[in-house]
N, C-alpha and C positions, 0 to 999 in steps of 0.2 A: 673641791669633792673630797671627801674621807672615805677609805676602804679599809675594812677590816678584813684581811685575808688570813683564812685557814686550810692548811693542807689536810685533806681529810681522807680517810678509807671508804668513807660513805656518808651522806647527809640526806635530810629529807625534809619538807616544808608541809605541814598538815594545816588546814583549814576547816573550821567547823567540824572537826573530828574525822575528817578524808584525808589521806594523803594525796596532797595536790600534785607535787613533783618530787623525786628523788634520784640522786646521782650516786655512780661508785666513785672511785678513786678520782679524785680531783681536787677544786677549789670551791670553799663556801666562800661567797661574797659578801658583807654587809656594806651597803652603799649608802652614804649621806651625801645629798647635794647641798650645796652652798649657794646663795644668792647670787654671788659673782662668778660662779663657774661658767666658763667658755669653751669653745671646740677645742681649744688647746689642752684644757685639761681632760676632757674626754680622750683625745688623740694619745696623751701622755701615758692615761690609764690604761687605755687599752693595750698598748706597746708593751708596759710595763706588766701587766696582768699574764698576758700570755707568753712573754718571753722570760719572766722571773724565773732563775734556775733555784728551785727549793725542792725538788724531787730528788731522790738518791738514784746515784748512777750505781755499775756493777760493782765499784769499791767502797761503796756507802756514803760517799761525798755528794753533798747537795749540787748537782751538776744539770740537771735536766729542768726543763719546764713542764707546764701541763701540757703544751702543744707536742712536746718531745715524748711523753708518756702516754698520748692518746687519751688523755684524761678529760673530764667534763668540769662544768662549773653550773654551781647553784647560785644565783643571785637574789637578794634579799633586799627591798628598799629598808632604810634605817635611817630615818631622820633623826633619832636620838644621840646620833653621833655628834650633832651639833649642839649638844646640852650645854646649858651655861649654870655652873654650878656653884660660882662665888659668893652669891647671897643667899641666905636661906637653905632651908633643906628640901624646897621643891624647884627642880631643875627648870629652867627656861628653855625654850626652843625657838626663841625669836631669829636665832642665828642660821636656821635653816632655810632652805629656798621656800618659796610658796608652793603649796601641794601642785598647781597647773604647771608651773616651770619645770617643779622637781620631778614630776611623772614622766614628762616629755624627754628630759635628760637623762633620766633611768633607762627609758625605753630606749632612747638611743643608743647609750652605753651597751646596752644586752644585744642590740643587733649589732653592732660593730664587733663586738666580741664572739657572736656566732659566725661570723664570717670566718674566725681562726679555729674555733673549738667548739663543740656542743654545748648549749647553754639552757638551762632550766631557770624558772623564775617562779618567787611569788606573786602575789597580787598586791600592788602598789595599794597601801592604805588599808589593807585588811589586818585584821586579828591572828597572828599566825603564830603557830608554833615550830619552832625550828631544832632538829635532832641531828647529833653529828657524831662520828667518832673522829675525832682529831687525831691525826696521824704526826706523832713526834712528843709531844704536841710541836706544832709550828703555826704561830699565829705572828702577823705582821701587819703594820698600820702602814697604810699608804696615804699620804696627803699631798694632792696635786698642786698646792701651793706653797709646797716645801721641796722644789725640785731644785 
């Protein structure tokens, strides 16, 4: 699994011109599922995401997690994180999990995250517009195969 983590002041996802979900302070996640992702990848991602200390404490140091600050998560499926750009100018997405497996894995990730912090989501496979106010900016890449 590859996840882009963005610390945000606010974020929202719009589908067909309507705001579908929005959050205040927290994390915007762009989640790509790989074909060989397993439960260990999911468990690792959940543990890292809810406990990663990337929010500022009273001294301005990144020392607090999304859980510590009472923040929220907006999770968006993003198969394009597995784009292969080595040949030509058109990316290939054959490295991403097949839609059935990816959707189930993505939904499971969101359910597990929701046990720890409030989670809002986009719609798997939908054409979505994502807006955010990046805080910092802080953007981190989490690859569950690189642990």
